[in-house]
N, C-alpha and C positions, 0 to 999 in steps of 0.2 A: 538509546531508545528513540524512536521516531517522534511519537507524541501526537500526530494527527489522527483523529478518530477514524477517518475514512481508510487510512492506510492500515490501522490496527484491525478494523473489521475485515478488510480485504485479506489481510494476512491470515486471520483466523479462518476465514472461509476457504482459502487455498490450503491451509493445513488440514482442515477437515476433509476436503475433497481428496487430497493426496493420500490421506490415511485409507480412504475407501478405494481409490483407484490411482496408485502411484504413477506419477508422470513428472519428469524434470521441468516441464513447462510451468508448473505451479510455482516452483522456487524462482524461476526466471521472471515470472510475472510479478512476484512480490518484490524482487530486487529492482525491477523497472519502476514500480510504483513508488518505492522508497527514494529513488533518484529523482523522479519527475515531480513529486509533490514535496514542497518545502516543509521541514519540520515545524510543528506548531510553535515551539519555543522561539523560532526565528521569525515569527510573524507570517508563516506560510499557511497553507491549507486552502480549501476550495473557495473560501470567502475572499481571498486575495488574488485570485487568478483574473487578470485583466480581460474584459470582454471586448472583443473586436480589435 
């Protein structure tokens, strides 16, 4: 499990939209978000992204 609340909410939104209008780009977007945002347990998340 990823653990970052932003990734979780994004995943839920993509799941809902995919149920209404199936599109493989939703799954691809979730996978990309999971790779790019560090899991919360490892000290990741939006609060730790360096600015500048």
